[in-house]
C-alpha positions in Angstrom: 136.4 182.8 156.4 139.1 180.9 154.7 139.3 178.5 157.5 135.6 177.7 157.3 135.8 177.1 153.5 138.7 174.6 153.9 136.8 172.9 156.7 133.7 172.6 154.6 135.7 171.4 151.6 137.3 168.7 153.8 133.9 167.6 155.1 132.6 167.5 151.5 135.5 165.4 150.3 135.2 163.1 153.3 131.5 162.8 152.6 132.1 162.0 149.0 134.7 159.4 149.9 132.4 157.9 152.5 129.5 157.7 150.0 131.8 156.2 147.3 133.1 153.6 149.7 129.7 152.8 151.0 128.4 152.4 147.4 131.3 150.2 146.4 130.8 148.1 149.5 127.1 147.7 148.8 127.8 147.0 145.2 130.4 144.4 146.1 127.9 142.7 148.4 125.3 142.7 145.7 127.8 141.3 143.1 128.9 138.5 145.4 125.3 137.7 146.2 124.5 137.6 142.5 127.5 135.4 141.8 126.5 133.1 144.6 123.0 132.9 143.2 124.4 132.2 139.7 126.6 129.4 141.0 123.8 128.0 143.1 121.5 128.1 140.1 124.2 126.5 137.9 124.7 123.8 140.6 121.0 123.2 140.7 120.8 123.1 136.9 123.6 120.5 136.9 121.8 118.5 139.6 118.5 118.7 137.8 120.2 117.8 134.5 121.8 114.8 136.0 118.5 113.8 137.5 116.8 114.3 134.2 119.5 112.3 132.4 119.1 109.5 135.0 115.4 109.3 134.4 115.8 109.5 130.6 118.2 106.6 130.8 115.7 104.7 132.9 112.9 105.5 130.4 115.1 104.6 127.5 116.1 101.3 129.2 112.5 100.3 129.6 111.6 101.4 126.1 114.5 99.3 124.9 113.2 96.3 126.9 109.7 96.9 125.3 111.2 97.2 121.8 113.3 94.1 122.4 110.3 92.1 123.4 108.4 93.3 120.4 111.2 92.5 118.1 111.6 89.0 119.5 107.9 88.4 119.4 107.6 89.8 115.8 110.5 87.8 114.4 109.5 84.6 116.2 106.0 84.9 114.7 107.4 85.6 111.2 109.9 82.7 111.5 107.3 80.4 112.8 105.0 81.5 109.9 107.7 80.8 107.3 108.5 77.4 108.9 104.9 76.3 109.1 104.2 77.6 105.6 107.1 75.5 104.3 105.9 72.4 106.1 102.3 73.0 105.0 103.3 73.4 101.3 105.6 70.4 101.5 102.8 68.2 102.8 100.5 69.5 100.1 103.0 68.6 97.4 103.5 65.2 98.9 99.7 64.7 98.9 99.5 65.8 95.3 102.2 63.5 94.2 100.7 60.6 96.2 97.4 61.1 94.3 99.3 61.5 91.1 101.1 58.2 91.6 97.9 56.3 92.2 96.1 58.0 89.3 99.1 57.1 87.0 99.1 53.6 88.4 95.4 53.2 87.5 96.0 54.8 84.0 98.6 52.2 83.3 96.4 49.2 84.0 93.1 50.5 82.6 94.7 50.9 79.1 94.2 54.6 78.7 97.9 55.5 78.9 99.6 52.1 78.9 101.3 52.5 75.5 102.8 55.9 76.3 104.2 54.7 79.6 105.7 51.6 78.0 107.3 53.8 75.3 108.7 56.1 77.9 110.2 53.2 79.7 111.8 51.8 76.5 113.2 55.2 75.5 114.4 55.8 79.0 116.3 52.5 79.1 117.8 53.2 75.6 119.0 56.6 76.7 120.4 55.2 79.9 122.4 52.5 78.1 123.5 54.6 75.1 124.2 57.9 76.8 124.1 58.1 80.6 126.1 55.0 81.5 129.0 55.5 78.9 129.3 59.2 79.9 129.2 58.3 83.6 132.0 55.7 83.1 134.1 58.1 81.1 133.8 60.7 83.8 134.4 58.2 86.6 137.3 56.3 85.1 139.1 58.8 82.9 137.9 62.1 84.4 136.5 63.2 81.0 133.1 65.0 81.2 131.4 64.9 77.8 127.9 65.8 79.0 128.3 69.2 77.2 128.2 67.2 73.9 124.7 66.0 74.8 123.6 69.5 75.7 125.1 70.8 72.4 123.2 68.2 70.4 120.0 69.0 72.2 120.3 72.8 71.7 121.6 72.7 68.1 119.8 69.7 66.6 117.0 68.2 68.7 115.2 71.4 69.8 115.3 73.1 66.4 114.1 69.9 64.7 111.4 69.7 67.3 110.3 73.2 66.4 110.1 72.3 62.7 108.1 69.1 63.2 105.7 70.9 65.6 105.1 73.8 63.3 104.9 71.9 60.0 103.6 68.5 61.0 101.8 69.2 64.3 103.7 66.7 66.5 106.7 67.0 68.7 109.7 64.6 68.9 110.6 65.6 72.5 107.3 65.3 74.2 103.8 63.9 73.8 101.0 66.1 72.5 99.1 68.5 74.9 96.1 66.2 74.9 98.3 63.2 75.9 100.1 65.2 78.4 96.9 66.3 80.1 95.3 62.9 79.9 98.3 60.8 81.1 101.0 62.9 82.7 99.7 66.1 84.3 98.4 66.1 87.8 96.2 68.9 89.3 97.0 70.5 92.6 96.9 73.8 94.6 99.7 74.4 97.1 98.3 77.7 98.3 100.9 79.9 96.8 98.4 82.2 95.2 98.6 80.7 91.7 95.5 78.6 92.1 94.9 75.2 90.7 97.8 74.0 88.4 98.5 71.0 86.2 102.1 69.7 86.4 103.9 66.4 85.9 105.2 64.4 88.9 108.7 65.7 88.3 107.6 69.3 88.0 105.8 69.0 91.3 109.0 67.7 92.9 110.8 71.0 92.0 108.6 72.8 94.5 110.4 70.9 97.3 113.4 73.3 96.8 111.2 76.2 97.7 109.6 74.5 100.7 113.0 73.4 102.0 114.3 77.0 101.7 111.3 78.3 103.6 111.8 75.7 106.3 115.5 76.5 106.6 114.9 80.2 106.6 112.1 80.0 109.2 114.2 77.8 111.5 117.2 80.1 111.1 115.1 83.2 112.0 113.7 81.4 115.1 117.1 80.3 116.3 118.7 83.8 115.8 115.7 85.4 117.5 115.6 83.1 120.6 119.4 83.2 121.2 120.2 86.7 120.0 122.7 85.6 117.3 124.4 88.3 115.1 123.7 91.0 117.7 119.9 90.8 117.0 119.0 91.7 120.6 121.3 94.7 120.7 120.0 96.0 117.4 116.3 95.6 118.5 117.1 97.1 122.0 118.5 100.4 120.6 116.6 100.6 117.4 112.8 101.2 117.8 112.0 101.5 114.1 113.8 98.8 112.1 112.9 95.5 113.8 110.2 95.0 111.2 112.4 96.0 108.2 113.2 92.4 107.2 109.5 91.5 107.0 108.0 94.4 105.1 106.6 92.0 102.5 104.3 90.2 104.9 100.8 91.6 104.2 99.7 90.2 107.6 102.1 92.4 109.5 102.2 95.4 107.1 98.7 95.6 105.4 98.5 97.7 102.3 96.6 101.0 102.4 92.9 100.9 101.6 92.1 101.6 98.0 89.9 104.5 97.2 86.7 103.5 95.4 86.7 104.0 91.7 84.8 107.1 90.5 81.3 106.5 89.0 81.3 106.5 85.1 80.3 109.7 83.5 77.7 109.4 80.7 78.8 110.7 77.3 76.9 113.6 76.1 76.3 115.4 72.8 75.5 119.1 73.1 74.3 118.6 76.7 72.0 115.7 75.8 72.8 112.1 76.8 73.9 109.9 73.9 
C-alpha cells in the first residue's frame, strides 16, 4: 500500500514537472514570437517613417519651389510697379514744368507779370552779389562758413517782421500776395499721387523729383535683389511660405482692404411713439 502511494506521488510530481516545463516552453515560444513581432513592427514603423519623411521632404521641396516662384513673381511685380510709378510721376512733373515754363514765358511778354519777374531778377542779383558770393568766397578761401548768420537774420528779423507787416498792413516782405502768386508763379498739375490737382511754383514742383528718384532706385533695387537672390532672398522665400509679402503690405493692389459694411439706415426721431 505504501509502495503504491509513493509510486503515485512520483508520477504526480513527474506530471507536475512535465506540465510546468511544457507550459514554460510554450510561454517562451509565445514570448519570443511576440518579441519578434514587436521588432518586426518597429522595423516596419521605422521603414514607414523613413518613407514618410522622404515623401514629406519631397512635398516640402516642391512647396518651397512653388513659394520661391511666387515670392520672385510677387516682388518682381512690386519692384516693377515702383520703378514704373517713379518714371511715370517724373515724366508728369517734367510735363508740368515744361508747361509752366512756357506759360511763365508768355506771362513775361504779355505784360501781366513782367514787373514782378523783373523785380525778382533784380532782387536775386542783389542777393547774389551782397550775400551769396561773399559768403562763398569766405568759405572757399578761408574756410569760414557764415551762412548761419543769414539764417539767424531770417529767423529772428525777416520772418517776424514779415508776420507783422502781413497782419497789420496786409502785405508780405518775403513773397508776393496770394493773388500775384496764383496769377504769375503757381502752375497747376496732378502727378497721380492721390492729392488731386495742385498749384505749386516751378521750384516746388522740382522737389518732387527727390521722391520719384527714390521710387526708381527702390524699385530697381528690389528687382535686382529679386532676380539675383541677393541678401538670401531666395532662401528666405523658399523656406518661409507666409512672409514673402510682408514688405509690400501697404500695396492695396496686392492686399485689398476688407469690404466695408453698409451704414445703417437713419432712424426717425419720435416723440411718444409719434414721428416728429
